[in-house]
N, C-alpha and C positions, 0 to 999 in steps of 0.2 A: 115237296119231295123231302126236304130236310126234316120236316116235322114227322113224316112217316118213318124215315130211316132212324130218327132219334128214338121214337117209340119202339120200333122193332128191336134195336140193339139194347135198349134198356130192359126190355122184356127178356131178351136172350141172356142178359147179364145175371138174371135172377133164376135161371134154369139150372137146378142142381144136378140134373142128369147130365146135361152138357158140360157142366163144370167138372164133374167126375171123369167124364170121357176125355176132356181136354188134358187132364194130367197124364193120360196114356199117350196122347199125341206128342207131348213135349212142346217146346217153344216153337211151334210151327205157325203157319198162316200169318207170317209177318211179325209175330209177337217177339221173336228173338231180336228184332231191331229196337224194341222199346222196353224190353226187360233185360237187365244186365246179365242175367244168368240164374241158375238155380241155387248157387251157393253164396254164402256171405263173402267169401273171398272174391267172387266175381264182381260183387257190388263195390267192394273196397278198391279193386283194380280200376273200375269205371270212374270212381270218385277221384282217384289219384291222377288218372289220365285227364279228366276235366280240370282238375286243379292246375295242371301244367299250362292250361290255356286261359287261366284266370277265372274259371267258373267253379263256384262252390257246389256242394252237394247236400242232399238230404236223402238218406236211404230208408227204405221201408220193406219189411218182410211181408210178402203177399199172403193174403188169407184173411177171412172174416167169417162171421156167423158161426164160430165154433160153439157147439152146444154140449160138447163132451169135455169134462173137467181135465182129463189127461191131455187132451189136445191144447186146451187153454194154458195149462202148466208148461207144456213143451214150447208153445209160442212165446210165452213170457221169457223162458230161458233163452230162446234165440235172440230176443230183444236185448237182454243183458249181455249176451255174447257180442252182439253188434256194437253196443256201447264200448265194451272192452277192446274190441278190434279197432274201432275208430280212434280211441285214445292211443292204443299201441302203434297204430300206423301214422299218427300225427297228421291226419288229413283234415282239410277244412270241410266239416260235415256235421249235419244235424241228424237226428233220428225222428222219423214219423211213425206213428202207430195207430192202428184201428182198435178201439176198445172191444168190439165184438170178437176180436181175435183172442183176447186175453180174458174172456169170461163175462162180458157184459150181458150176453144172451143167456147166461146161466143164472147168475145173481150178482147184485151190486157188490156184495162183500168180497166175492172172489176176484172181481175186476179190480176193485180198489186195492186189495192186497197186492196183486201183481203190479199194478200201476205205481204204487208207492215204492216198491222194490226197484222197478226200472228207473223211476225218476231219481231215487236216491243214488243209484249207480251213475246215472248221467251227471247229476250235480257234483259228485265226487271228482269227475274228470272235466268239469266245466263244459259239458255238452248240452246243447239246447234240445228239448223234447217237444215235438209238435203233435198234439192230439188231433188226428184227422176227424173230420165230420163225416157222419154216415146218414142213413135215411132218417126222416123226421121222427119215426117211431122211437129212436134212441136219443133224440136231440136234448131233452131235458136232463136225462141221465148223464150225458156227456158233459153238459155244463155243470152239473152237480159235482162230478168227479174233478173237473178243473178247479172249481171253487174249493174243494177239500185240499187239493194239492197246493194251491196258492197260500194256504195257511202255513206251510212249511218250506216251500221251495219257490225260487224266483227264476228257474230255468225252464219254464213250461208255458206254452201258449196253445191256441187252438185255431180252428178254421171257421169262417162265417161264409155262408152261401147266399149270394145275391138273389137267388131264385126265391127265397123265403120272404114273405110279407113282413115278418118281425125282424129281419136282418138289421135294419137301420137302428132300431131300439137296442138291439144286442151290441152293436158296435159302439153306440153311445155309452153303454154300460161297461165297456171294456177298453176305454180309451188309453189306459196306461199299460195295456198288454201288447205282447208280440202276437199279431194276428196275421194269418194267411187269408186273404180275400179271394174267393173264387166265384165263378158264375153258378156252379152247382151241377153235379153229374148224376143226380138221382131223379127218378120219376116220382113226382109228388102231386098230391091232390090240389085242385083249385082252391079249396078252402084255406090253405095256408101257403100256397106257392103261386108265383106268376107262371103263366103258361106260354107266353110268347117271347121270342128272342129279343124283340125290341124292348119289352118291359124289363127283362133281366139285364140287358146291356145298360139301360138307363140307371137301374138301381145299383148295378155294379160300379159304375163310375161315380155315383153319388157316395157310395161307401168308401171308395178310394179317397175321394176328396176329403171326406170327414176324418178318416183315420190318419192320413199322412200329415194332416195339420194338427194332430193331437200329440200327446206325450209318448204314445206307444210307437212300436216299430211295425212297419207295414210290409208284408210280403204280398206282392201283386202277382197272382198266379193266372197267367193268360197267354195264349198264343195269338190273340187278336191284335194285329198291328195297328188297327184304328184306335183301340183303347190305349195301347202303349204310346202312341203319338200324342193322344190327349193328356196322358199322365205327364209326359215330358213338358208339354206346354204349360200345364197347370202348375207343376212344381217349380218350373223356371219363373213364371210370372208372379208366383206368390213367395218367391225366395225361400223355398223349402229345400234344405240340404239333401243331396243324394245319399248322405249317410243315414237318413231317416227311413229309407225304404229300399227294397230290392225287387227285381223282377224274377219270378219263378216260372220255369218252363219244364216240360216233361222230357225225360231222357229219351233221346232218339228222334225227337220232333223239332222241326225248325232250327236245325243246328246253325245255319248261317245267321239267323236272327239272333241267336244267343251270342255268337261271336261278335256280331255288329254292336250289340248293346255293351259288351265288354270294352270294345274299342272306343266307344263313346264315353266311357268312364263310369257306366252304371254297374252296380253290383248285381250279379246274375247267379241264381242257384238252380240246379237241375234236380228234379224229383226222380230218384233212381230206385225202381223196384227190383226185388230179387225173390226167388223162390219158385216152387213148382205150381202153386195155386194162382196162376196168372189169368185165368179165364174171365172172371168178373171184371177185373181191372181193365183188361183189353177191350171187352165189349163196351164198357162205359167210355173209353177213349174213342171208339168208333162212333158212338152215339153223339159225341160232342160236336164234331165238325165233319161235314161231308168229305172234306179233303183227306181226312184220316183214313177213309175207306180206300181211296185210291192209293194212299201210301202203303196200306197193308197188302193190297193186291200186288203192288210192285214187289214188295218183300217176298210174297209167296211165290210168284212166278220167276223170281230171280234165283231161286234155290236150285 
């Protein structure tokens, strides 16, 4: 059943007609519980509220696959505004961005131009910039952009998806970087991605063990309490400082678990999306765990 629902929601996430229609619906169908709002101000308010409970934030402006240059230009401007707002508000917060939002689907030069401007603004204020991973089609281009940025800036990192066969090699090649490790939320072909939950879970924990023991900083992005418990045991038994890693969870999901981890002394960061283009993000969240579907339905019928 989980495999069927995952395929269904991943297919729906790529439906552009439904994505356009969703903008007209607004943050309905439970999405308002996992998206901070449509404005940058709503995201900063959510970060500030979480900071008061000991939880850090990383905000992201929703939207991807822009193929119009003016839309990419506008998205990049919003990212720079987000950097300025984080600095002005003095909140504990990173910025996460998707490169297809700022022109990667148009051409590499447009994307790199915007990315360097955003990274420069973030570096000025001491703000960390996380380049989100996207579908495998863009994988090499994203890593190339990261490589170009690393020549000038030290405040940038990226995401590695455990669902990919090459993930272990990539983590070994980036052991000095700040990496967010995830299971993977995209529908990928068997040629380059694991297809079963068991294989992905096994590889995910392998990547975590590899990177937390390296010189880099590890952001472990999961709601899976079994993985979280295994991380606790591994880091404790190998005398790995809790300063070397953090747990990242999605805004609005498993809030009690987030609070529990903070109380236990772990660093916790919430991934906080904002904006009107919420559809693709929300469908991928429903695809990840069957429990998320129940969560969304409760949110819808409680309106």
